[in-house]
N, C-alpha and C positions, 0 to 999 in steps of 0.2 A: 587513588588519584596523584600523580605526579604532578609536582611542580617546583619553580626555580628557589633557590636556596633562601629567598626572602619574596613575599608579596605585600610588603606595607603599605607599597601604592598602589598596586592592582586591587588589594581588597576594598580600601575605600570607592574607587573607581566603579567598580562591579557593584558595590551596593547602590551608589545613586542611579548607575545605568539599569538596576533591577526596577528601583522605584520609579523609573520613568517609561519602562517596556511595556507594550499590551500583548495581548493573546494574541498569538497566530490567527490572519484570518482564514476563513475556507472557500477560496475561491476557484477549487477542482469541483466540476459537477459532473456528476455520473447519471445520465439520463435512464439509465436504465433502472435505476433503484428510486430514482430521485434523489439523490445523497450529495450531499455537500463535505468535502471533504480540505484539508490543509496540504497544501503542495509545498516541496522544498523551497520553493520561492516564496511563501508565505512566511516561513522562518525567517528567511532574509531580509524580507522586508521588515519584520518585526525587531531585529536584530540589530542588524548593520548602521543603520542611522543614529542609534541612541548610542552604543559602542565607539562609533568613530567620533560623537560628539565628546565622549569622556576619555580619550585615548586609548581605545580598545580597538582590536580587530580577532576575527576569529580565523582560525588556518584549517581544514581540512583535509585529510590523507587517507589513501586505502590500503596500509600495509599487506593485507594478507587476504586472499580469495581461495577458498577452496571449493573444491569440485564436489559433489554429492552425489548419491546411486540416482539414476533416472526412476520416476515415479510411475509406474504402470497405472492407468486408466480402465476403469469398466468396459469402456468402448473399445478397447484393443489400441490405445495408443499410450505415447510416453512423454511425460514432461521432463524437461531439463530442471535440475533445481543446483543451489551454490549457497554458501554463508561467506559473508564477508567481515573483516572486522576493520572499523573507522576509528583514525584517533582525530578528535576534536581538541584544538590547542588555542586559549585563549591567552592573545599576549597584549602586553600594555608598552605604551610609548617609552616607559624605563629600561624594558628588557626583561621586566618581570613575565614571568607566565605559569598557568596552569594547565593541566592536560587531561582529558580523561577518555577512557575509549568505550566503544559502541560496537553493537553485532546485529547485522542483518540476515533474512534469509531470504532468497526469492526463488520462484519457479514459475515457469512457463514454457509452452509448448515448442516456442521457436529460441530465438535467441536473446529475447530481455532476461534473462532470469538473474544476471549481473547487473544490469542496469535498476532493476526491481528491489534488490538487496541492497546494493550502494546507496539508492533514492531512500530507501526507509532505514537504512541503518545513519545517515546522516542528519535523516529529520528527528530521529529520537536522540540522538548523539548532541544533536543543539540544545534541544528542547530540555535536555537533562543536565547540561551546562551551564544554563544560562535559565534554568527553570523557567522557559516561556510554557506557560498553558497552551491547551486546544481545548479543552470542555470534552473532550472525546475519553471516555473511560470504559476501558475492555472489560470492565469488571461489573459494571454496572448490569445488573439484572432485575426488571419490574416484578418479578415472578417469585423473589425471593420472598418466604414469610406464606405465603401460600398454601392451604393445605390439600386444597383441590387435584388431585392427579390429573396431569395435560391429557387432553384427547389425542390417543395414537393413531396416527398416520402410516400411508404405506410410501416409498420411495418407487421407483421405477420398477424395480426388482421384485416387488413384493417383501421386503423387508420392512420388520414395523418400526417405527421413530416416532419421536414424540414432539418433535418442532423443526421448522426450516433450519438448515444450517447458517453460519454467518459468514459470509462473503468479507474478504480483506477489501481495502481502499483498492488494490491495483486487480482483483478481479473483479470488482463490481464495474473499473474502467474499462478493462477488455469486455465482459459481458455487453457493457453499453457500446462499446466499438464492434461488437461482431451484431448487434442489434440493426445498429444503423444500417451498417454495410449490407445486411438481407433487405431491410427497407428498398433498397435498391432495385429490386429485381420484383416481380410479378408475383404478387402472392407472398412475398419472402416475408414480410413482416407477421401475416397471420399465422406463415408455418414456424416462425419463429416465438411467437405466443402460444400456439399450440404445443411446441417442445418444451417452453418453459413451464406448463401446467404440468405437463406429464413428470417433468423432474423435476418439482420445486424442492421435494424432500431427499433430493440426490447431492452428493457433496458437489461442491463450484467448480472442483477439477473435472469432474465427470460431465457436468451440464458444459462447461466454457468448450470439453472435447467436445462431444457430442454437436455444440452448436458452429465449433469451428469446421466441421462436416456437414452439417448441414449448410455451410455460406460454399464450401466446395463444391458440394451438389448445385448449388442454385447456377454457381459461376459456370459450370457444365452445362447444366439445360439450356442456358441462355446465351449458349459460343454461337455465332453465326454459323449459318447451315454450311457445310463444307471445311469448317474448322474442327470440329469435332471427332 
C-alpha cells in the first residue's frame, strides 16, 4: 500500500469513519436465481457520507486494461475476456493519502467484459481499502466436514459432475436478463426452463451461450411474416 509521507491526520479520521460505517447493502436483484448482491452504488452509499463527515474522500482510476484471449464455449461460441487494474486512493483534507490497487477480470459474449471487470475491481478495492463488509464469503462451504460423498450428476455432454457450478454475480444478472427477455415470446419461458434443467450442471459460460442462442432463435421465429 502506498501512502503520503505522513498520515498523522488521516489515520484518526479513518478510524472514526470506519467505526460508523455499515455493511454494504444488497440492492442488486437477480430474479434468475433469487439472489441479492451488492452493487457498486451500495459500496458508495455505505462509504461516501461517512467519509465526507470526517474530511475524507475516495478517488478511483483504472490505469491498466489488458485483453485476454477469447474463451471458446462448448456451443461453438466465444466470449471476450479482459483483466483490469484499479487504483483506489483515500485522501484527507490535510492532503494526506493512502492508496491501494485492486484487480478484476471480466468475461462476456459481447462488449461488456471491460465494464464487468472494472465494476468488480472497484467494488473490492473500496471494500478492501475501507474494510466494508458485504457478508458474501466465497470460501463458505456448508459441505465441509461431511463424510458422505456427494451424489454424482451428469452435465448435458454426459460428463460426471458432483455439484452444480457456481455463478458469479455478473453471470447471474446476465442469465436473469436472458430469462426475462425469453418470457416476452410465446413458450419462451418454458423453453428457457427446459434448457436450464438440461444444462443445470454445465458451466455458466456454456449455459449463457446456449441461452443467448435460444433468445436469437425466439427472435427469429417471432419475426413478422415477410421479414424473415
